[in-house]
C-alpha positions in Angstrom: -27.6 -12.7 -2.1 -29.3 -12.8 1.3 -28.1 -15.2 3.9 -31.8 -16.0 4.7 -33.9 -18.2 2.5 -37.5 -17.2 1.8 -39.7 -20.2 1.3 -43.3 -20.3 0.1 -45.4 -22.7 2.2 -48.2 -24.9 0.9 -50.8 -22.4 2.2 -49.3 -19.6 0.3 -47.6 -17.9 3.3 -43.9 -17.2 3.4 -41.4 -18.4 5.9 -37.8 -17.1 6.4 -35.3 -20.0 6.9 -32.2 -18.8 8.7 -29.2 -20.5 10.3 -31.0 -20.4 13.6 -34.0 -22.4 12.4 -32.7 -24.6 9.5 -30.2 -27.4 9.2 -29.0 -30.0 6.7 -28.7 -33.6 7.7 -26.8 -35.9 5.3 -26.8 -39.7 5.8 -24.4 -42.1 4.2 -24.7 -45.5 2.5 -28.0 -47.4 2.4 -29.7 -44.8 4.7 -28.9 -41.8 2.4 -32.5 -41.7 1.4 -33.2 -40.1 4.9 -31.0 -37.1 4.1 -33.1 -33.9 4.6 -33.3 -30.3 5.5 -35.1 -29.6 8.7 -36.8 -26.3 9.3 -38.0 -25.4 12.8 -41.4 -23.7 12.2 -42.3 -23.0 15.8 -39.7 -23.6 18.5 -42.2 -23.3 21.4 -44.5 -25.9 19.9 -41.6 -28.1 18.7 -42.9 -28.2 15.2 -41.0 -28.3 12.0 -40.9 -29.3 8.3 -38.8 -31.8 6.5 -37.5 -31.4 2.9 -36.2 -34.9 2.1 -33.7 -35.6 -0.6 -36.4 -36.9 -3.0 -38.0 -33.4 -3.1 -37.0 -31.3 -6.1 -36.3 -28.4 -3.7 -33.7 -30.3 -1.7 -30.7 -29.6 -3.8 -31.3 -25.8 -4.1 -32.0 -25.5 -0.4 -29.0 -27.7 0.5 -26.7 -25.6 -1.7 -28.0 -22.4 0.0 -27.3 -23.9 3.4 -23.8 -24.9 2.4 -23.1 -21.5 0.8 -24.3 -19.5 3.8 -22.8 -21.6 6.7 -26.0 -23.0 8.1 -25.7 -25.9 10.5 -24.7 -29.1 8.7 -24.6 -32.7 10.0 -22.6 -34.8 7.6 -21.9 -38.6 7.2 -24.6 -39.6 9.7 -24.7 -43.3 10.3 -27.8 -43.7 12.4 -31.3 -42.3 11.6 -33.2 -40.7 14.5 -36.6 -42.3 15.1 -38.4 -39.0 14.4 -36.7 -38.8 11.0 -37.7 -42.4 10.2 -41.4 -41.6 11.1 -41.4 -38.4 9.1 -39.9 -40.2 6.1 -42.4 -43.0 6.3 -45.3 -40.5 6.5 -43.9 -38.8 3.4 -43.7 -42.1 1.5 -47.2 -43.0 2.4 -48.6 -39.6 1.4 -46.9 -39.8 -2.0 -48.1 -43.4 -2.5 -51.7 -42.3 -1.7 -51.3 -39.6 -4.3 -50.5 -42.2 -6.9 -53.8 -43.9 -6.3 -55.4 -41.1 -8.3 -53.4 -42.3 -11.3 -49.9 -42.1 -12.8 -48.9 -38.4 -13.5 -49.0 -37.6 -17.3 -45.3 -36.6 -17.3 -44.3 -40.1 -16.2 -45.9 -41.8 -19.2 
């Protein structure tokens, strides 16, 4: 199995996640909901993507990271402001999606 992880982005393009551009952040206790994988998409532009623990892809990606010695930050006790903002944006986006109605598989 390759050390690199090939991810398909929302626009259909592919991105190669490597130990140089991807890291796992695991929080403990009440702030565990902020646990995420962060992928640097463009280092020069300082842009990246979050895969929070609520995402179905979090566990498979986190397992790959652990298996292939990517950077891992464990037992974090304080959430960075940028992570709080990203999490809040994700929650608002998902809440707005629910305004269209409850998904059929939830009923």
